[in-house]
Z-matrix of the N, CA and C atoms (Angstrom, degrees):
N
C 1 1.437
C 2 1.512 1 109.47
N 3 1.347 2 115.81 1 135.27
C 4 1.469 3 120.73 2 178.49
C 5 1.509 4 112.29 3 -115.59
N 6 1.290 5 115.32 4 154.97
C 7 1.419 6 122.80 5 171.32
C 8 1.514 7 110.17 6 -148.25
N 9 1.309 8 118.17 7 149.98
C 10 1.443 9 122.61 8 179.06
C 11 1.517 10 107.72 9 -127.43
N 12 1.365 11 114.82 10 132.33
C 13 1.466 12 120.57 11 -177.29
C 14 1.546 13 105.98 12 -126.88
N 15 1.362 14 112.85 13 157.05
C 16 1.476 15 118.31 14 169.99
C 17 1.534 16 107.18 15 -81.51
N 18 1.302 17 115.78 16 129.47
C 19 1.487 18 120.97 17 -178.44
C 20 1.516 19 110.90 18 -80.05
N 21 1.314 20 114.78 19 149.03
C 22 1.457 21 124.22 20 170.59
C 23 1.537 22 107.65 21 -124.87
N 24 1.328 23 112.53 22 -176.37
C 25 1.484 24 116.37 23 179.27
C 26 1.499 25 112.35 24 -62.24
N 27 1.323 26 116.51 25 -20.79
C 28 1.481 27 121.08 26 177.92
C 29 1.520 28 110.97 27 -66.26
N 30 1.309 29 116.78 28 -17.51
C 31 1.465 30 119.02 29 -175.33
C 32 1.562 31 110.68 30 -102.92
N 33 1.358 32 117.73 31 13.16
C 34 1.425 33 120.26 32 179.86
C 35 1.511 34 114.27 33 -51.56
N 36 1.260 35 118.89 34 -48.37
C 37 1.469 36 120.99 35 -175.37
C 38 1.542 37 111.34 36 -61.97
N 39 1.327 38 117.25 37 -39.44
C 40 1.442 39 119.82 38 -178.79
C 41 1.550 40 108.78 39 -68.26
N 42 1.334 41 118.01 40 -44.22
C 43 1.429 42 118.47 41 -180.00
C 44 1.529 43 112.81 42 -65.39
N 45 1.345 44 115.73 43 -41.12
C 46 1.434 45 117.69 44 177.65
C 47 1.503 46 113.26 45 -62.32
N 48 1.364 47 116.41 46 -41.15
C 49 1.440 48 120.60 47 179.24
C 50 1.543 49 110.37 48 -61.36
N 51 1.327 50 116.27 49 -47.64
C 52 1.479 51 121.30 50 -179.85
C 53 1.505 52 109.63 51 -65.67
N 54 1.336 53 116.50 52 -46.26
C 55 1.471 54 121.83 53 -174.10
C 56 1.497 55 112.66 54 -60.56
N 57 1.326 56 116.44 55 -48.48
C 58 1.477 57 118.94 56 -178.14
C 59 1.522 58 112.10 57 -63.24
N 60 1.309 59 117.19 58 -44.63
C 61 1.458 60 120.96 59 -178.66
C 62 1.545 61 110.20 60 -67.42
N 63 1.304 62 115.68 61 -53.39
C 64 1.446 63 120.94 62 -175.17
C 65 1.498 64 112.61 63 -65.25
N 66 1.333 65 117.95 64 -37.11
C 67 1.465 66 121.71 65 177.18
C 68 1.543 67 110.53 66 -61.32
N 69 1.337 68 114.34 67 -46.04
C 70 1.459 69 119.83 68 -179.16
C 71 1.500 70 110.44 69 -65.38
N 72 1.362 71 117.11 70 -41.28
C 73 1.461 72 122.02 71 177.94
C 74 1.532 73 110.75 72 -57.94
N 75 1.345 74 114.19 73 -40.02
C 76 1.525 75 118.44 74 -176.03
C 77 1.535 76 112.10 75 -84.99
N 78 1.355 77 116.08 76 -35.49
C 79 1.489 78 117.84 77 -169.92
C 80 1.542 79 113.26 78 -125.98
N 81 1.284 80 118.05 79 -1.86
C 82 1.510 81 119.81 80 -173.82
C 83 1.516 82 113.95 81 -59.07
N 84 1.290 83 118.56 82 -24.84
C 85 1.475 84 122.67 83 -177.77
C 86 1.542 85 111.52 84 -95.66
N 87 1.347 86 115.79 85 4.70
C 88 1.485 87 118.54 86 -173.60
C 89 1.504 88 113.40 87 -91.89
N 90 1.313 89 119.18 88 -5.36
C 91 1.464 90 122.33 89 -178.94
C 92 1.549 91 108.63 90 -156.74
N 93 1.317 92 115.59 91 164.34
C 94 1.467 93 117.89 92 176.58
C 95 1.530 94 111.75 93 -60.09
N 96 1.303 95 116.28 94 150.09
C 97 1.486 96 121.99 95 -176.53
C 98 1.500 97 112.82 96 -51.61
N 99 1.339 98 116.45 97 -40.25
C 100 1.446 99 119.21 98 -178.51
C 101 1.546 100 112.75 99 -60.61
N 102 1.345 101 114.24 100 -34.92
C 103 1.489 102 118.73 101 179.44
C 104 1.529 103 110.98 102 -76.89
N 105 1.310 104 116.21 103 -36.98
C 106 1.471 105 120.29 104 176.84
C 107 1.541 106 108.05 105 -64.06
N 108 1.263 107 118.12 106 -48.07
C 109 1.467 108 122.61 107 179.58
C 110 1.572 109 111.22 108 -58.42
N 111 1.359 110 113.61 109 -42.40
C 112 1.473 111 117.10 110 177.31
C 113 1.559 112 110.77 111 -60.20
N 114 1.330 113 115.77 112 -46.70
C 115 1.470 114 118.12 113 -178.87
C 116 1.536 115 111.64 114 -59.57
N 117 1.307 116 116.76 115 -45.86
C 118 1.453 117 121.45 116 -178.34
C 119 1.530 118 110.93 117 -66.03
N 120 1.304 119 118.53 118 -38.86
C 121 1.465 120 120.54 119 179.64
C 122 1.505 121 112.55 120 -70.03
N 123 1.308 122 117.62 121 -24.81
C 124 1.444 123 122.00 122 178.71
C 125 1.549 124 110.59 123 -87.19
N 126 1.295 125 118.99 124 -42.51
C 127 1.465 126 123.16 125 -171.68
C 128 1.495 127 118.68 126 -99.48
N 129 1.337 128 116.58 127 -22.34
C 130 1.460 129 118.92 128 -177.77
C 131 1.521 130 110.03 129 -115.95
N 132 1.311 131 113.98 130 61.58
C 133 1.513 132 120.23 131 172.71
C 134 1.494 133 106.92 132 -117.11
N 135 1.315 134 115.69 133 159.68
C 136 1.440 135 120.26 134 177.98
C 137 1.543 136 112.01 135 -61.39
N 138 1.301 137 116.46 136 -41.95
C 139 1.489 138 120.66 137 -179.41
C 140 1.573 139 110.52 138 -62.90
N 141 1.323 140 116.81 139 -46.12
C 142 1.436 141 121.17 140 -179.60
C 143 1.526 142 111.27 141 -65.23
N 144 1.313 143 117.57 142 -41.13
C 145 1.441 144 119.59 143 177.30
C 146 1.466 145 115.57 144 -69.59
N 147 1.329 146 116.97 145 -38.02
C 148 1.469 147 118.86 146 176.01
C 149 1.508 148 111.93 147 -63.07
N 150 1.346 149 116.91 148 -40.12
C 151 1.464 150 120.20 149 172.61
C 152 1.538 151 111.59 150 -56.19
N 153 1.292 152 116.65 151 -45.96
C 154 1.475 153 121.18 152 177.73
C 155 1.505 154 111.37 153 -58.69
N 156 1.348 155 116.26 154 -48.36
C 157 1.447 156 121.43 155 -174.11
C 158 1.521 157 111.30 156 -70.32
N 159 1.318 158 118.13 157 -25.29
C 160 1.466 159 121.30 158 179.66
C 161 1.556 160 111.21 159 -83.59
N 162 1.285 161 116.73 160 -14.62
C 163 1.502 162 121.30 161 176.04
C 164 1.521 163 108.67 162 -80.41
N 165 1.334 164 115.21 163 113.91
C 166 1.494 165 120.73 164 -175.77
C 167 1.534 166 114.17 165 -57.74
N 168 1.324 167 116.35 166 -19.22
C 169 1.474 168 119.31 167 179.89
C 170 1.533 169 112.91 168 -78.18
N 171 1.314 170 117.55 169 -16.82
C 172 1.462 171 121.66 170 -178.77
C 173 1.489 172 108.60 171 -101.11
N 174 1.321 173 114.69 172 120.65
C 175 1.459 174 121.87 173 178.81
C 176 1.471 175 109.71 174 -113.67
N 177 1.330 176 115.82 175 113.96
C 178 1.494 177 123.37 176 179.80
C 179 1.514 178 108.21 177 -102.74
N 180 1.364 179 117.43 178 137.38
C 181 1.425 180 122.88 179 171.16
C 182 1.549 181 108.88 180 -125.18
N 183 1.310 182 115.62 181 146.99
C 184 1.438 183 120.59 182 175.56
C 185 1.538 184 109.13 183 -116.44
N 186 1.302 185 117.23 184 135.58
C 187 1.480 186 121.62 185 176.55
C 188 1.546 187 105.77 186 -103.17
N 189 1.326 188 113.60 187 133.60
C 190 1.449 189 122.30 188 178.50
C 191 1.552 190 108.92 189 -113.39
N 192 1.350 191 114.93 190 138.94
C 193 1.468 192 118.86 191 173.75
C 194 1.500 193 105.89 192 -122.73
N 195 1.317 194 117.94 193 120.22
C 196 1.488 195 121.03 194 -175.85
C 197 1.495 196 111.55 195 52.82
N 198 1.323 197 116.85 196 41.75
C 199 1.492 198 124.21 197 178.54
C 200 1.489 199 114.29 198 69.15
N 201 1.326 200 118.01 199 10.77
C 202 1.451 201 121.98 200 178.82
C 203 1.553 202 108.10 201 -106.71
N 204 1.347 203 119.05 202 131.35
C 205 1.465 204 119.75 203 177.35
C 206 1.550 205 110.32 204 -64.85
N 207 1.302 206 113.91 205 120.09
C 208 1.485 207 117.62 206 -174.46
C 209 1.538 208 114.20 207 -107.39
N 210 1.341 209 115.51 208 -23.14
C 211 1.427 210 120.62 209 -178.17
C 212 1.518 211 112.30 210 -177.01
N 213 1.341 212 115.82 211 177.12
C 214 1.452 213 117.81 212 -178.94
C 215 1.507 214 107.61 213 -153.56
N 216 1.344 215 114.96 214 164.99
C 217 1.468 216 122.35 215 178.22
C 218 1.493 217 108.32 216 -137.85
N 219 1.332 218 116.59 217 158.37
C 220 1.441 219 123.80 218 170.34
C 221 1.506 220 107.52 219 -136.53
N 222 1.301 221 113.14 220 127.10
C 223 1.499 222 122.96 221 -178.66
C 224 1.496 223 107.17 222 -123.37
N 225 1.345 224 116.50 223 141.43
C 226 1.451 225 123.29 224 177.36
C 227 1.504 226 106.43 225 -123.34
N 228 1.337 227 118.40 226 116.89
C 229 1.455 228 123.05 227 179.19
C 230 1.538 229 111.41 228 -74.57
N 231 1.300 230 116.17 229 155.01
C 232 1.467 231 123.23 230 173.68
C 233 1.527 232 111.63 231 50.54
N 234 1.337 233 114.29 232 49.91
C 235 1.453 234 121.23 233 -179.96
C 236 1.564 235 108.68 234 -113.17
N 237 1.305 236 116.26 235 99.20
C 238 1.509 237 120.94 236 -177.12
C 239 1.529 238 109.32 237 -65.66
N 240 1.335 239 114.15 238 158.16
C 241 1.451 240 122.56 239 174.10
C 242 1.535 241 106.81 240 -134.70
N 243 1.341 242 116.63 241 137.97
C 244 1.472 243 119.69 242 -178.29
C 245 1.523 244 114.22 243 -60.61
N 246 1.329 245 116.66 244 -16.60
C 247 1.439 246 121.06 245 -179.64
C 248 1.531 247 112.82 246 -88.63
N 249 1.341 248 117.62 247 -2.57
C 250 1.436 249 120.85 248 -174.57
C 251 1.549 250 108.34 249 -124.48
N 252 1.353 251 115.78 250 142.39
C 253 1.426 252 121.60 251 176.93
C 254 1.504 253 113.35 252 -75.85
N 255 1.310 254 117.15 253 -36.67
C 256 1.464 255 122.96 254 -179.41
C 257 1.544 256 109.41 255 -72.35
N 258 1.313 257 115.59 256 140.46
C 259 1.461 258 119.86 257 178.06
C 260 1.517 259 112.50 258 -97.83
N 261 1.307 260 117.26 259 -26.65
C 262 1.476 261 118.86 260 -179.30
C 263 1.541 262 109.05 261 -91.17
N 264 1.304 263 113.99 262 66.25
C 265 1.458 264 122.03 263 174.75
C 266 1.473 265 110.17 264 -114.89
N 267 1.348 266 116.91 265 152.43
C 268 1.441 267 122.07 266 179.27
C 269 1.543 268 109.31 267 -98.99
N 270 1.305 269 116.73 268 145.42
C 271 1.431 270 122.88 269 171.84
C 272 1.544 271 109.27 270 -100.93
N 273 1.319 272 114.94 271 121.58
C 274 1.453 273 119.22 272 169.74
C 275 1.539 274 104.44 273 -87.25
N 276 1.313 275 114.85 274 94.35
C 277 1.484 276 120.69 275 -172.20
C 278 1.478 277 111.01 276 -79.04
N 279 1.280 278 120.79 277 -32.63
C 280 1.475 279 122.98 278 179.84
C 281 1.503 280 108.28 279 -148.06
N 282 1.325 281 113.99 280 139.34
C 283 1.432 282 121.88 281 169.54
C 284 1.513 283 105.22 282 -150.11
N 285 1.332 284 117.67 283 110.77
C 286 1.453 285 123.36 284 -176.20
C 287 1.537 286 109.86 285 -129.93
N 288 1.292 287 113.92 286 140.01
C 289 1.440 288 123.12 287 175.31
C 290 1.494 289 109.93 288 -132.45
N 291 1.319 290 118.49 289 128.25
C 292 1.418 291 121.22 290 177.87
C 293 1.522 292 110.32 291 -61.86
N 294 1.348 293 116.20 292 144.31
C 295 1.459 294 120.05 293 -174.69
C 296 1.502 295 113.34 294 -61.79
N 297 1.339 296 117.54 295 -28.15
C 298 1.442 297 122.03 296 179.58
C 299 1.555 298 110.80 297 -63.68
N 300 1.327 299 117.55 298 -20.19
C 301 1.465 300 121.12 299 -176.73
C 302 1.534 301 112.12 300 -106.47
N 303 1.337 302 117.03 301 -0.55
C 304 1.462 303 119.06 302 -178.45
C 305 1.553 304 109.72 303 -73.69
N 306 1.322 305 115.81 304 152.15
C 307 1.422 306 119.74 305 -177.83
C 308 1.549 307 112.51 306 91.80
N 309 1.312 308 116.82 307 -0.19
C 310 1.448 309 121.70 308 179.50
C 311 1.543 310 114.30 309 -107.89
N 312 1.359 311 112.11 310 8.90
C 313 1.497 312 120.73 311 -178.49
C 314 1.520 313 114.02 312 65.82
N 315 1.315 314 117.26 313 19.84
C 316 1.474 315 121.25 314 179.18
C 317 1.546 316 110.51 315 -73.16
N 318 1.304 317 116.96 316 -35.91
C 319 1.466 318 119.13 317 177.38
C 320 1.496 319 110.73 318 -60.95
N 321 1.345 320 116.02 319 -43.74
C 322 1.507 321 121.23 320 178.37
C 323 1.490 322 109.19 321 -63.47
N 324 1.343 323 118.70 322 -43.48
C 325 1.448 324 122.01 323 179.94
C 326 1.512 325 111.59 324 -61.62
N 327 1.276 326 117.55 325 -42.12
C 328 1.463 327 122.65 326 178.79
C 329 1.514 328 111.52 327 -68.99
N 330 1.340 329 117.54 328 -40.71
C 331 1.450 330 120.58 329 175.26
C 332 1.518 331 110.81 330 -62.90
N 333 1.341 332 117.50 331 -48.01
C 334 1.455 333 119.80 332 -179.89
C 335 1.539 334 111.41 333 -61.34
N 336 1.317 335 117.31 334 -34.86
C 337 1.468 336 122.35 335 176.28
C 338 1.531 337 109.20 336 -59.31
N 339 1.357 338 115.59 337 -45.62
C 340 1.472 339 118.66 338 -178.92
C 341 1.567 340 111.23 339 -70.69
N 342 1.293 341 118.15 340 -35.34
C 343 1.478 342 120.55 341 177.74
C 344 1.518 343 107.81 342 -63.04
N 345 1.336 344 118.88 343 -44.26
C 346 1.460 345 121.95 344 178.23
C 347 1.502 346 111.57 345 -64.35
N 348 1.339 347 116.56 346 -41.27
C 349 1.447 348 121.84 347 175.00
C 350 1.526 349 113.39 348 -57.31
N 351 1.289 350 114.82 349 -45.03
C 352 1.474 351 120.09 350 178.49
C 353 1.522 352 112.64 351 -63.83
N 354 1.323 353 116.46 352 -43.16
C 355 1.437 354 120.83 353 178.72
C 356 1.555 355 111.43 354 -62.71
N 357 1.317 356 115.63 355 -43.73
C 358 1.500 357 120.29 356 177.27
C 359 1.490 358 112.05 357 -60.68
N 360 1.313 359 118.19 358 -21.40
C 361 1.463 360 122.47 359 -178.98
C 362 1.516 361 110.81 360 -108.30
N 363 1.368 362 115.80 361 27.47
C 364 1.466 363 123.67 362 170.06
C 365 1.516 364 114.10 363 58.47
N 366 1.312 365 115.54 364 39.22
C 367 1.458 366 119.47 365 178.12
C 368 1.538 367 110.08 366 -90.46
N 369 1.293 368 118.46 367 137.36
C 370 1.487 369 121.45 368 -177.70
C 371 1.543 370 111.07 369 -75.94
N 372 1.283 371 117.33 370 -5.82
C 373 1.468 372 121.41 371 177.47
C 374 1.486 373 108.75 372 164.25
N 375 1.332 374 113.82 373 -175.37
C 376 1.422 375 119.15 374 -178.20
C 377 1.559 376 108.76 375 -135.92
N 378 1.317 377 116.58 376 141.58
C 379 1.441 378 121.62 377 -179.51
C 380 1.512 379 110.72 378 -126.76
N 381 1.335 380 116.36 379 159.87
C 382 1.443 381 121.49 380 178.61
C 383 1.534 382 109.51 381 -154.27
N 384 1.344 383 115.78 382 165.09
C 385 1.446 384 120.80 383 173.74
C 386 1.513 385 106.45 384 -112.01
N 387 1.357 386 116.91 385 137.15
C 388 1.459 387 122.13 386 -179.14
C 389 1.504 388 107.13 387 -134.96
N 390 1.337 389 115.43 388 134.87
C 391 1.460 390 122.33 389 179.29
C 392 1.515 391 110.26 390 -57.77
N 393 1.292 392 118.55 391 131.07
C 394 1.486 393 123.01 392 -177.71
C 395 1.498 394 112.15 393 -63.12
N 396 1.345 395 118.33 394 -21.75
C 397 1.448 396 121.00 395 178.75
C 398 1.547 397 112.76 396 -99.29
N 399 1.322 398 114.51 397 28.38
C 400 1.470 399 119.02 398 175.35
C 401 1.531 400 107.64 399 -122.02
N 402 1.348 401 115.88 400 75.41
C 403 1.453 402 119.07 401 -175.06
C 404 1.543 403 113.03 402 -61.68
N 405 1.306 404 116.32 403 -30.12
C 406 1.495 405 121.34 404 -179.66
C 407 1.552 406 107.96 405 -61.14
N 408 1.287 407 116.92 406 -48.80
C 409 1.464 408 121.43 407 -179.57
C 410 1.512 409 112.05 408 -69.58
N 411 1.318 410 119.40 409 -38.39
C 412 1.460 411 122.64 410 177.44
C 413 1.487 412 110.34 411 -62.92
N 414 1.319 413 117.20 412 -43.36
C 415 1.453 414 122.23 413 178.33
C 416 1.545 415 109.47 414 -64.70
N 417 1.291 416 118.52 415 -45.72
C 418 1.471 417 123.92 416 179.09
C 419 1.564 418 109.44 417 -52.82
N 420 1.361 419 114.92 418 -52.49
C 421 1.443 420 117.71 419 -177.50
C 422 1.560 421 112.76 420 -69.09
N 423 1.323 422 114.80 421 -37.23
C 424 1.493 423 119.30 422 178.34
C 425 1.544 424 111.94 423 -59.96
N 426 1.320 425 117.09 424 -43.57
C 427 1.440 426 122.85 425 -179.59
C 428 1.560 427 111.33 426 -60.72
N 429 1.283 428 115.49 427 -28.54
C 430 1.506 429 119.58 428 -177.82
C 431 1.539 430 109.11 429 -84.46
N 432 1.334 431 117.00 430 -18.24
C 433 1.495 432 121.81 431 179.55
C 434 1.450 433 116.19 432 119.40
N 435 1.328 434 118.44 433 1.07
C 436 1.476 435 119.52 434 177.81
C 437 1.575 436 107.70 435 -68.90
N 438 1.311 437 114.63 436 145.40
C 439 1.454 438 120.37 437 174.97
C 440 1.536 439 109.97 438 -125.68
N 441 1.342 440 114.91 439 150.61
C 442 1.417 441 119.44 440 179.27
C 443 1.539 442 108.13 441 -76.98
N 444 1.355 443 114.13 442 129.08
C 445 1.457 444 119.55 443 -175.71
C 446 1.523 445 113.11 444 -125.65
N 447 1.333 446 115.19 445 -4.10
C 448 1.468 447 117.75 446 -178.11
C 449 1.499 448 110.15 447 -177.61
N 450 1.328 449 114.60 448 -169.39
C 451 1.463 450 119.57 449 177.80
C 452 1.538 451 109.19 450 -140.05
N 453 1.325 452 113.53 451 161.93
C 454 1.456 453 120.11 452 -173.88
C 455 1.560 454 107.46 453 -155.54
N 456 1.276 455 117.01 454 139.90
C 457 1.452 456 120.35 455 173.15
C 458 1.520 457 109.61 456 -97.91
N 459 1.335 458 115.97 457 116.19
C 460 1.434 459 123.62 458 -179.77
C 461 1.525 460 108.98 459 -85.28
N 462 1.325 461 116.85 460 114.56
C 463 1.444 462 121.13 461 -173.46
C 464 1.512 463 109.92 462 -85.30
N 465 1.295 464 117.35 463 112.00
C 466 1.527 465 123.41 464 176.79
C 467 1.474 466 110.29 465 -82.78
N 468 1.334 467 117.08 466 -40.87
C 469 1.447 468 122.57 467 -179.87
C 470 1.538 469 108.08 468 -155.20
N 471 1.293 470 118.14 469 176.91
C 472 1.484 471 120.18 470 177.11
C 473 1.507 472 111.08 471 -60.61
N 474 1.326 473 117.31 472 -23.17
C 475 1.447 474 120.19 473 -176.70
C 476 1.519 475 116.49 474 -102.27
N 477 1.318 476 116.28 475 -6.67
C 478 1.446 477 117.49 476 -173.28
C 479 1.523 478 112.69 477 -146.93
N 480 1.327 479 116.79 478 134.32
C 481 1.458 480 123.86 479 175.33
C 482 1.528 481 106.85 480 -134.98
N 483 1.328 482 113.83 481 148.83
C 484 1.441 483 120.66 482 178.40
C 485 1.509 484 108.78 483 -112.14
N 486 1.326 485 118.90 484 131.14
C 487 1.462 486 122.03 485 177.40
C 488 1.551 487 110.53 486 -67.83
N 489 1.310 488 115.47 487 135.27
C 490 1.477 489 121.43 488 -179.26
C 491 1.486 490 109.46 489 -127.43
N 492 1.327 491 116.92 490 152.06
C 493 1.460 492 122.76 491 166.65
C 494 1.499 493 105.89 492 -89.63
N 495 1.371 494 114.19 493 145.81
C 496 1.481 495 120.13 494 164.40
C 497 1.465 496 105.85 495 -96.55
N 498 1.338 497 116.35 496 125.04
C 499 1.457 498 120.92 497 179.03
C 500 1.489 499 109.59 498 -117.78
N 501 1.327 500 117.32 499 149.45
C 502 1.478 501 121.82 500 -173.98
C 503 1.576 502 108.82 501 -139.64
N 504 1.339 503 110.65 502 143.43
C 505 1.456 504 119.10 503 173.79
C 506 1.516 505 107.14 504 -131.62
N 507 1.340 506 117.60 505 117.81
C 508 1.455 507 119.72 506 178.41
C 509 1.529 508 110.81 507 -77.54
N 510 1.331 509 114.02 508 161.69
C 511 1.501 510 120.55 509 -178.11
C 512 1.496 511 109.48 510 -74.12
C-alpha cells in the first residue's frame, strides 16, 4: 500500500535519510569522493533542508510503501527555464526513490502525483534536469513523454560539474 503526503519540517530526518542514500546511489560514481562529500555536506543538512521546507515555493512530497518512507520529490511552481517559451512551468527539482523500493512503480506514482499537482496549479508543463549518464532515468522520463529541450551543467563542487539534459513535458 502506498501513500503520498506533503512534507513539513517535521519530516526533515526522513527526507535527509532518503536524499543522502538515493543521491549517492544515483550520482555517487559521477565525481571524485571529495566532491560528492562536499555536495552532500552543503545540500543535505538539517539547516539547509529546513530552509527549503520553509520556503513556500518549494513543495516536498514523501511517498510511503507499507508505511516506510520510500522516496521524495521537490517541485517548484512557476519556475521559468531559458529553454522554454512558457513562464508558468513547474520545475521537478528532485525526485528520489531508494533502490530497495525500485521496481514497484513508486517512482511513476510519485511523478504522476507531481504532474497532477502541477496541472491543478495551472502550470503549462513541468521540466527537470537529468544527468546525461543516467540512461535509466532518461528512458523513464522519455516513456512518459518528456523531451530533451536543452542542457545544463549541474555543479557538484567548485571543481566538478555534471552535464545534464533539460527535459520538458507540456500539460
